[in-house]
N, C-alpha and C positions, 0 to 999 in steps of 0.2 A: 599122222601123215609124215613120211620121212622127209627130212630136209636135205636137199641136194646142194651141190656147190653153187648151182645157178640160182637157186631159190633162197639160199642163205642170205640174210640181211647183211648189208655192208657194215652196219654198226656192230654186228656179231662176227665180223671177219670175212664175210662173203664179198664177191666182186661188186664193184660199183655198177649201177645200171647205166649211168651216163658218164662217160669219161672225158667229155669235152666237145667243143664245137668243131665239126669237120667242114661245115659250110664256109665258103670264102666270104668274109665280111667286107662291105664297102663302107668307107667313112661316112658318118652321118653328115658331117660338114666337110666338103672336099673341094676339088678344083672348080666345080661349077659355081660354088659360092664365092670362091676367091676371085674368079673371073668377073663375077657380078660386081664385086667391090672395085676391081680394077676398071671395069667399064664405067662405074659411077664416078671414079676419080677423073675420068675424061681422057684416058689414053686413046690415041688414034687407033683405027682398025689394024694398021700394020704393027703397032706396038703390042696390041692384044694378041695378034697371031704369034709374035715372038715369045710372049709370056707363055702361051699354050704349048709351044714347042719346047720350052725350057723346063717346065715342071709338070708333074702329074700326081695323081693320088698315091702312087707308089712312093713318092718322096715325103709323104706325111707320116706322122707317128701312127702306130697301130690304133685303129678306131677313129683316127682323125683328131683334129683339135677340139677342145671344149672351151667355149667362149663365155662360160659362166664364171664370175669372179671367184666364187668359193670352191669351185672344182678345178681351178687351174693350179698346176703344181708351181710352187715358189721355186725360183724367182721369176717365172714366166708371167705371173698375173700382173696386169698393168694397173688395175685399180689401186692396190697397195703402193705401187711405185709412184703413181700420180699423187696420192695423199702424202707420201713421204717427201716428195719434192716440194709440195705446198708447205708442209711443216718447216722444212729447211729454208725455203725462200722467204716466207713471211715471218719466220721466227716464232712460231706458235707451237703449243703442245699438242693440239688436236686439229685434224682436218678430216672432213667428211665429204666424199664425192657424191653428187646427186645427178639425177637424170635431167635436170634443168635448173635455171636460176630461180624460177618460181617454186620448184620443189625445195630448193635451199632455203628460201624465205619462209615457206610454210613450216618447215622443220624447225627453223630458228625461232619463229614466233611461238610455236607450241613449247619449245624448250624454255623460252623466256617467261612462260606463264600466261600467255594469251589464251583466253577461253571465253565462253559466253558471259556477257556482263562486263568484260574488261575492255579497256580502250588503249589505242596506240596513236601517238601523235607523229605525223609524217608530213613532209613538205607538200605544198600545193602543186609543185612541178616535179615530174618524174613519172616513168611509165606506170600504168595502172596495176601492173603485177604486184607491186608492193602493197597497195591497198587491198587488192584481191586476196593476197596471202593472209592478211590480217583477218578478213572476213571468213576465209576457209578455216582458219583456226578457231572461229566462233566469236572473234572479237569485233570491235567497232573502230574503223579508221576515223581519225580526227585530223582535219587538214589545217596546217599552219602556214602562214604567209612566208614569203621569201624576201631577201634583200637584193641588192644590185649584183650580187654574185649569182643570182638565180638559185641559190641553195637555201635551205631552211634558215630562217632568221632566229638566232638564239634568243633575242630579246622578246620575241613573241610567243615563246613556248610556254612560259610559266603561267600566263593567264588561262591557258587551255587545260592545265592539269587539275584533275579532281580526284575524288576518292576511288574512282574506277580505273585510273590511268596506271598502267603497269610498264609501259615502255615508250621510248622515243626511237624513231627509225629515220635518221638522216639518209637521204638519197644523194649520193655524189653524182650529180646530174651532168650528162653530156661532157665528159672529160674534165669537169671542174671538181673542186673539193670543198666540202662544207667546212664551216668554222667549228672544228671539233673541240677546241678549247671552250667555246661558249656552250656548245651542246652538252659536253661532259660536266661542266660546272652546274648547269641546271639539273641534269639527270641525277647526279650524285647528291645534290642538295635534297632532292625529293625521293631518293631511293629507287629510282627507275632503272630498268635495264635499257641498254643501248644496242640496237640491232642496226648495223651499218649495211646499207644496200650499195654495193660497189659495182653493180652490173655494168654501168656506163663509164666507170673510171678505174678499171683494174690496173694495178701497178702505180696508181697515184699515191702521193705521200702528203702528210700534214706534219710539219715540224720534224721532218726526218723519219716519221713512222708510216708504214704502209697503211692505207685506208683498209678497214676491215680488222685491224689489230688494235685499234684504239678503244672501241666500245667493248661490250661483253661478247658479242657475236658479229662476225662479218660474213656477208653473203656475196657470192660471185656468180655471174653468168659466163660460162666458158662455152661460147657458141659461135656459130658462123655469122651471127648478127652483130657480134662484138669484135673488138680489135684482136682478140685471140679466141680460138676455138674452131672445131671442124664441123660440128653438127649441132647437137643439143646436149648441153651439159651444165653442171653447176657445182658449187662448193660452199661448204660452211666451215669457218675456222673459229677457234676459241681457245682460250687458255684455262677454261673452267671445266673440270672433268664431269661434273654433274650436268652442266648445260650440254656438253658433248653427248653424254649418254641419253639425255632426253631427246635431242635432235636425232640421234641414231634410232631410238625406239619409234619415232614417228616415221622416219625414212625406211626403217628395216623392221616392219612389224613382225616378220617371221622370226625374229630373234636371232638371226644368224650372226649378228655382231657380238653376241655374248659367248663367253668361253663355254658355258654350259647352257645350251640353247633353251632347253625345256625346264630349267630350274625355276622354282618360285622366286618372287621378288627378293632381292637382297636388302632393299630398303624401301620405305614407303614412297610411292610415286614413281618407282623405277619402270614399271610395266603399265602400259595402257594401249588402247586400240590405235593403230597407226595404218600406214599404207606401204607402198613400195616405190621409193624414189631412187632406187639403186642405179648408179651409172653402169652402162654396159661396158664390157671389156673392149669392144670395138671402139667406142667413144673414148675410153680411157687411153687406149693405145695412141690415138691421135692427139688427145689433149695433154698427155705427158710431154710430147714434143712441143706442143704449142705453149705450154706454161713455161718451159725452159727458154722460150724466145721472148717472154713478156718484157723483161727489162730493156732489151735492145729495141723492141717495138716502141715502148714508151719514150726511150731516150731520143729516138729519131723524131717522133711527133713533137715532143717537148722542145727539142733544140730548134726545129724548124719554126714552131710558133714564136719562140722567143726571138729568133733572128728577124722574123717579120715585124714583130711588135717594136723592137728596138729602132726600126727605121721609120716608123710611122710618125707623121706630124700630128699635132693636136688641133682640134677644131671646136669652135664655140658651140655648134649645133650637135656635137657628138659626145656621148658619155660612154667610154669603154666599159665593158663588163668588169666588175670587181673580181679580182683573183685573190682568194684567201691565202694562198701560199704559192707564189710564182715558181719556187723551186720544185714544188710537188705536183703542179698542174700537168695533166697528161698531155693535153694540147692538140687534140684532133679537130677542135672547133675554135674559131676566133669570133667573138661576138661583141657587138656594140649597139647602143641605143640612139638612133636619130631622134631629133626633137619632136617629129610628128610621124604618124603612120604614112602619110603621103610622101614625105621625104624618104622614109625607109624603102618604100616601094620603088621610087625612082632610083635610089642608090643601088638596090639589088639588081634592077634591070640593067643598069649601066655596067655594074661589075661583071655580070654574066656576059655582056657583050664584049668586055675586055678579056674574057677567058678565065675570070676568077669565079669559081663555082660557089654560089651562095643562094640564100633565100630569105624572104621576109614574109611572115604570115599576113600582116596587114590588119586593118580594123575590122573587116568582115570575114574573118578566117573561118574555114570549115572546122567542124568538131575534131578534136584531137585527144586521144587517151593519155597524153602526157600532161594535161592540165586538169585539175581536180573536178571542175563542174561539168566536164565532158566525159568523165569516167562513168558512162551510163550504167553498166552492170553493177557498179557499186552504189552510186548516188541515187539511181532510180530503183534499185533493187532493195533498198532499205525498207524494212517493214515499219508498221506503226509503233512497234515496241521499242524502236531505237531511241536512245537518249536524245532529247531535243537539243541539248547542248552540242552534241556531235552533229546532228542533222543541220544545225545552223551553219556549219562550216561547209556544207555541200552546195549551197546556193551561189550562183554567180554574183560576184561582188563581195563575198565573204573574205576573199584574199585579194585586195585591190592591187597590191604591188605585182603579184603574179599575173593578174588579169592584164595589167598595163604592159609589163616588160616582155612577156612571152609573145604577144602579138606585134609589139613595136620593134623588137630587136632584129638586127640583120645578122645572120649566121653564115660565116665563111668556112667552108669545109676544107681542111688541109690534108695533105698526103704525106705519109711518112717517108716516101721515096723521093720527095723533092730534093734536088741538088741545091747547093748554096745559090747558084744562079737562078734556079726556079723560085726560091724564097725571095730573092731580091726583085724578081719580076712581079711576084704577087704583091709585094710591098709597094712597088711603083704603081701598080694598077689600082690599089686601094687609095693611095695618095692622089693619083690622077683624078679619080672619080670624086673623092671627098673634097678635093681642091676646087672642082668645078661647081659643086652644089653647096659647099659650106664655107665658113669664114675661118681661115687659119688663125689660131690664137695660141701663142706660146704659154699663156697662163691657164689654158683649159685643162681639163682632167687628163693626166698622163695615162698612157696605155699600160704601163707596169711600174 
């Protein structure tokens, strides 16, 4: 059969059968998606109309934007920018952005060697996500009591350590900072990894070092529920390359983090089954801006709290919360312990009447996943095979200091946007109420 010009294969010099797309393409992600985001931001209907008039699909690049991290052309990708900013801000070698703080914790615990049969010691106070992440990694949470800072009590860690313990996870709880000197001394003595949960105190410092950079791994929740963050996001930071790679493997099971994605393991233990905790580009775009604001946010909270505390009188029936490092305290909560639950309830009611936002749980408080015995998915989900030494820490009464202080304390919520006059008014309100119900005593425990 004769070969004509039209039938000759292109590989042999003939014409190509298909020379390119002639249909007009619409961007996969275009103005409708952009307007959906603008609407979610809360712009008014009039502002949305102005946006629609100002831009169109024609203003987008060919094919429209691609919001997947690994397909974004540098320097447009926000995920790498977010991680670079975290490395610079915290002074660490490695930063891994994740889809949530819980994802960050899960990745960090796996990196630290948590697996079935292994145990992690964590404080009796702090949101359940920390204990849940230990369980997700296959490990067993062991609860340690707190001291008057409401942070993990370093003096109580050592008796909980056994042959199965691989890590300690101090949670910097509600804007406070754990005693990291004490935690690190015990952990290093026994060769344990330290995973700092900084979700509730990002930007806090201990002895001049950012929390999250003192232990082996630091975990952050960069989310709308915390002092910075736009939606749902997290971060793991570390100076250890192997820990970083293991955290990456758990969070990036597809292997996209490796220069040669499909290559065999470069060393024993590099590759294992993981999941996908990758932060989205949309979240990274917001959190890049949010992280850059962190120091200013913390400075405002901290300065306001210190201004208030410096004005407060001392009272015989009131014990202020211990602050492990006043210079590093984030400061969005001011806490103190009245002598009795009944007194705390009366004080809280009176403070709210004065316009000072506060709360006290009281003696018969409802369950709360911030205290160990109420973390029902963890403490009631433990099977019969769990180490009885760990299970003993799940029962109410196992951590008596936490049981007492969490229900008895009064928590005053502060605002970063208080003016000096606002701070002074809050201080006057606290003194007004405490002066009415308590006995002023210059020799009582100082606030700072």
